[in-house]
N, C-alpha and C positions, 0 to 999 in steps of 0.2 A: 504494500499500499504506499502511496505517496506520503512523504514527510514523516514516515514512521520513526526513523532515527532521530530526526529533529524534535518530534513530539516528545519522545522519551527523554532526551537531554534537557529540554526546556522544563519538563515536569520535574526532573531531578533538581534543577537550579531553583525552581520555585518552592519545592519541598523544604529546602534549607532555609528559605526566607520565612516560611510559615511558622517555624519553630521559635521565632523571635518576636517579642512584644513590640520592640521598637527597632527601627533600622538605622544604623549609623551610616556615614558616608562610605566607610570601609565595606560594609555589607552590600551596599548598592554597587560599588566597584567590583566586588567579587562576583556578584550576580551578572553584571554586564560582561565580565571576562568570560564566564561560562556561556552566556548567550552568544557572544562573538565567536567562540570556538565552535559552538553547535552550528551556527549559520555557515561558517567556513567549511566545516565537515559536510554540510548539506550541499556543498558546491555552489554557494551563493557568491557572486562577484565580490572581490575584496573591497573595491571602492564602494559598492552598495552596502556591505556590512559596516564599513567604517562610518558612513553617513548615518545609517540606521542606529547604531550604538550611540552616536553623538546626540541624536534627536531624543532617543529614549532617556539617556542619562540627564539631558537638560530638563526634560519634563519631570523626571522622577525626583530630581533634587529641588526643582523650583516649584513643585505642586503641593498645595495643602492637602492632607489626607482627609477624604470625606468621612464624616461620622459613621456612615453605614459600612465603611470598608476598613480593613486592617491595612497596615503599610504594605504587606506582601500582596494583598488583593489589589491595591492601588497600582503596584508595578505591573501586575498581570494585566490590569485594565489598560494601562498605557502601552504595553507591548502589543496588546490586541489591536488597539487603535492604529499604532504605527505599522504593524503587519498589513492591516487592511489598506492603509494608504499606500504602502509599498507595492501592493499588487493592483492598485488602480482605484481604490476607494469604493466604487460601486460597479455593478455589472454594466458592461457596455453592450448595447443592443445593435442588431444588425440594421443598417440603414435601408429603408425601403423607399424606392424611387416614387416621386409624386405621380409620374406617368409610367405605367408598366411597359415592358418588363423590367424588374430589378435585375441588373447584371452583376453577378458575384464571380470574380476572377480568383481562382485558387492557384497559388503559386508555392514553390518550395523545392527542396532538393529531393533526389531519388531516395526511396526508402523511408520517408517520413509518414507515409500512409495517405498521400494526397488523394488518389483516386477513390479509395474506400471512404475517406472522410468527406469528400465532395458529395458522395451519395448519402452518407449518414446525415450530413447537414441539410441536404435537400429533403430527406425523409422526415427530419425533425420539423422543418418548416411546413411540410404537408400535414403532419400529424397534429402539431400544436397550434399552427396559425392558419390552417385551412388553405394553404397556398397550392398552386398547380405548377410545380417546378419542371424544368426541362434540363436534362444533363447533356452537356456538349463535350464530345471526345476531341480535344485539341492536341493530345499527345500522340504524335505520329511516329515517334522514334522508338519508344520502349516496346519490345515484343509483347504482344497480347494486351497492351494497355486498353485498346478499344474494346476488346472482348471482355476484359475484367470489368470495365464500366457498365457494359450491357448486362453482365451477370448480376452485379449488385443492384443495378437499376431495375431489373426484372424482379428480384427478390423483394424490393421495396415498392413495386408497382409504379415506377417512374419511367417516363419515355426518355429515350437516349437518341440524340442527334449525332450522326457521324457521316463523314465524307471520305472515308478511307484514308489514303496517304496524301491528300490534298494539302495545300499551304494552310498552316495553323491560323494565320490572320483571316484567310477567306472562310475557313470553317467557323471561326468565332462570329464573323459578320453574318454568315448565312444562318447560324443558330439563332441569333437575335431576331432576324427577319422571320424565321420559322415560328419562333415563339409568338410574335406579334400576330401572325396569321392564324395560329392554332389555339389562341387563348391561354398561353402559358404566361403567368405573371412573374415568374422568376427563371433566370437562366444561370446555371452553374457551369463555368468553363473549367474543365480539367486540363490544365496546361502541362507542358513537358517539364521534367526536372533534369538535373545533372547530378553527377556524384559530388561536384563542388561548384562553387559560384565561378562562372566564367563569362567572358564578354559576349559570346555567341548566344548563351542562354538569356542574358539580360536584354540584348538587342531584340530578340524575338518577343520577349514579354513586353518590352516597351512598344513594339509595333502593334501587338494585340491591344494594349491599353489605348493607344492612339486611335485605333480603328473603331473600337466599340465603346469607349469612354465608360468603363465599368462604374457602377454605383459603389461597390466595395471591392477592395483588393485584400484578400485574406491570405496570410502566410501560414502554411502548415509546417510545424516543426516537431521533431521527435524529442520528448522530454528526457529520454534516457541518454541523450548525448551531452547533457549538462550544459557547461558554458559554451560548447560549440553551437548549441541551439541559440544562445544569445548573440554570438558572433554572426551566425547566419541571418538572424533577424535584423541585425544592424546593416548588414550588406544589402539585403533586399529592400530595406526601408530607404537607404540612401539612393538606390537606383530607381525604385518604383513608388516611393511614398505610400507604403501600405497603410491600411486602415485599422488592421487588427491581426491577431494571431489565433490560430487554432492549435492548441498544444495536445499532441497525441501521446498515447502510451503512458499517461500520467499514473495509471495504476501499477505500471511496472517499474517506476522509478522511486525507490525508497527514500531518495534524498530530496528531490523537489527543487533544487537550486535554480533551475531554469524559470520556473513559475515565479519565483521571488525576485528574479533579476531582470526579466524581459521588459517590464513597464518602466523600471528605473533607468535602464540603459537606452532603450529606443524611444520611450515616451508614448508608445503605442500599446493599447490594452489587449490582454488576452480575452477574447470573446467567447470561445468555446473550448472545452476540453474533452478528449477521448479517454473514456475510463474502462475500456474493455474491447474485446474483439467483435462482439455482436453488433449488428447494424443499428440497434437502438441504443447503443452505449456511447452516446455523446450528450453533453450537458452544457447549459449556459454556465459560464464561469462567474461565480459570486465571490469577490474578495473577502467580504465580511464573513461569509459562511466558511470559507477555506481557512481563514485566520482562527475561527472558533475551533475548527477540527484540529489544527495544528497545536492549539493550546489545550486540547483534551476536553473542550467544552461541548463537543458534539455538533451536530447539524441537523436538528429536528425538522427544520423547514424543508430541507432537501429530502429527508426521509418521508415526510407527509406527501411531497410532490411525487416521489417515487411510488408511494402506495396508490395515489390517485391515478397515475399512468398505468399501473400494473393490473388494476382491478376493473372489472366490467361493471359499470355503474348500474345497468339494468338488473344484473344478477345480484348486486349488492342490495338494491332496494327490495327485491324478492326475498332475499335472505333476511333482511331486517324485519319484513312482515312475518316470516316464519319464526323468527326469534321471539317476537311479541306473542305469537300464538303457541310457543313451545312445540313447533313442528319441524325441528331440525332433523334431517334424515342423513343416512350414510352417504347418499349421493352428494348432498351438500357438503358433508365432511370431506369427501375426496376433492371436490371442486375447490374448496378453500385451501387445502394443502397444495394443490397444483398451482393456484394463483400466487401463493407465498413463494413458491419456487421461482416464479417469474421475476421476483424482485431481486434476485441475484444471490450471491454467496453470503453466508452469515458473517464472514469477515468484513465484507463491504458494508453491510447493514450495521455491524458493531462499531465501525468507524464513525457513524453518524450519531451514536448514543452518547450523551454526556457521561464522562467518567469511566467509559469502557474502552480499553485498549484493543485495537483490532488484532494485535499480535497474540493476545490471550486466546483468540479463536483461529489462529493461523491454520489454514487448510481445512477449517471446519465448513462443510457444505451440507446441504440436505442430501441425505442418502438416496441416490437415484434408484438403487435396487429395492430399498424399503418402499419407496413410492410406487414402483412397478408392482411389488407384491401386494400392496394395498389396493392398487387399481385392479389387479387380477382377481383378488378376493371379492371386492365389491361387484365387479362385472360378472362374477360367477354366481351371484345371487339373483333370484327372480325379482322383478320390480316390487312385488308384494313384500318380499323379505327385506328389501332396502328400506321400505317405508315402515316396516314393523319388525325390527331386529329381535324383539322379545320372543318371536315364534321359532327362533333358531335353536332347535334341540340338537342332540348329539348326532342323529342320523343326517339332518340337514347340513350340519357343520362338516361331517365327513364328506358329503357330496360336494360341498363348496371347496374344501381343501383339495379334493381330487381334481375338480374342474379347473382350479387355479394353479395346480402344480405346487401347492404348499402343504404345510402340516396343520393339523387341527389346532396345535398350539399357537400357530401364527393367526388363525381365525380368531381364537380366544383373546389374543393380545390386542388385535385390532378392535374387537367389541369392547374390551376393557378401556382402551383409550377413548373410544366413542362415548362410553357411559360417563367417563370423567368430564368430558367436554359438555355433555348434556347437563350435568349437575351444574357446571359453570354457567351455562346459558340460562338456566332457571334463575340463578343468582343475579345475573345481570340483564335479564330479559327486558327490564324497563328502560334499557338504554342508558343507565347511570353507571358511571365509573366510581370505584372507591374513592373516598375523600383524598387520600394521599396522591392518587394518580391525577385527580382533577386539579389538585394543587400544583403538581409537577407541570401540567400542561397549561397552567395559568388561566383556566376557564372555570368559572363557577358553573357547576352542573355540566362539565365538559362532555362532549359526545364522541371522544376517541378520534380516530382518523377518518378523514372525509370519505364518504361513500360506503362506510362500514357500519352506519348506524351507531350503536353503542360499543363498537368493537375495536380491538387492535387489528392492525392489517394482517390478513392471512389467517387469523385465528377466529373461530366462530364464537367469540364471546366479547 
């Protein structure tokens, strides 16, 4: 997970401060020294670290401690604010042209994931903003680049415009015209990359820019190459005046230095981040939420958004009604487990929970085989048995076990889990959460996660 090493080192530095009633200047200096080392080890630019530490120290020494906070909490608050500012302050949105189509030119070096993330971003715009994007294959040099764009485009249900090995400038111009004629309000240009920044690459990109006058130029960079990503961003910005950055493979970089350095070095914001290989694993970059995650405060807002995107609203409303009437069935039980699986690994979810370290759940994922066994068992039942599990006697269980390729003990285990959840649903069927959970979520009479009635995401209670 991104920033894992940095999070642990910052937590250790703050832990030392928490044990002190009052902080001396020496305590602050020691904390700043540890924070500086943690940032440098996270591959953050030395110049950026130096400036960051100076700003935090200035505020920490010259700020009165709020009555509600301890001195240690005050420093954490200042570090949180400065980290947020370092990464851009607030999320930067994609500019939409006043007159369609909006032309988004995707640029970057080879291997950064440009083609895939071009499709990912177009898919995100279609899903969340109701746009009608067109993908344009302008990379005529890399073998199978056009085919790759067509494959990912088909998987996301997006049209792809291509003219084979024609001039990339002509392809870009024709793609924009095609979009105007066929009602596509966004065009994503998948341009060619190189192994390194060179004059030929930049000249071609400048020619495409001059020909289509893109609304946005987004640079795709690989987070795992650390400071090289920052250097690449600077080179592309100097040549093309980019509008923002798409940072890919953030989930694979435990350091995260590129994310903390790009805005400070180039002045251009990170707009989107790739957080996995699946085609829906791209997110808007929120500096404030990322700062909270780095400092171990979690990211409940992103978790709620993830739940909203993963769960079927219609099914959620049907389930809510069933919960109210205590009619929760084995079919519902299976569907909820399957939807929880769509939210991703437990490690990823853990990183969004306050006070939970993702490393504690390293490698923990929902057991695929367990889910398959559950599905087989439930699907081996008759519709009547799924609605009325209390009729399952020993002979029925033997038949179900034989039909699902499992043992009777597996059937009994599933039924036991289902009974426990039914008990919980009766307890919370009114849609009310326990007082401590309501308090935690900051809502009087809170209703849990959106779309789940009174429930937690993925769990039927």
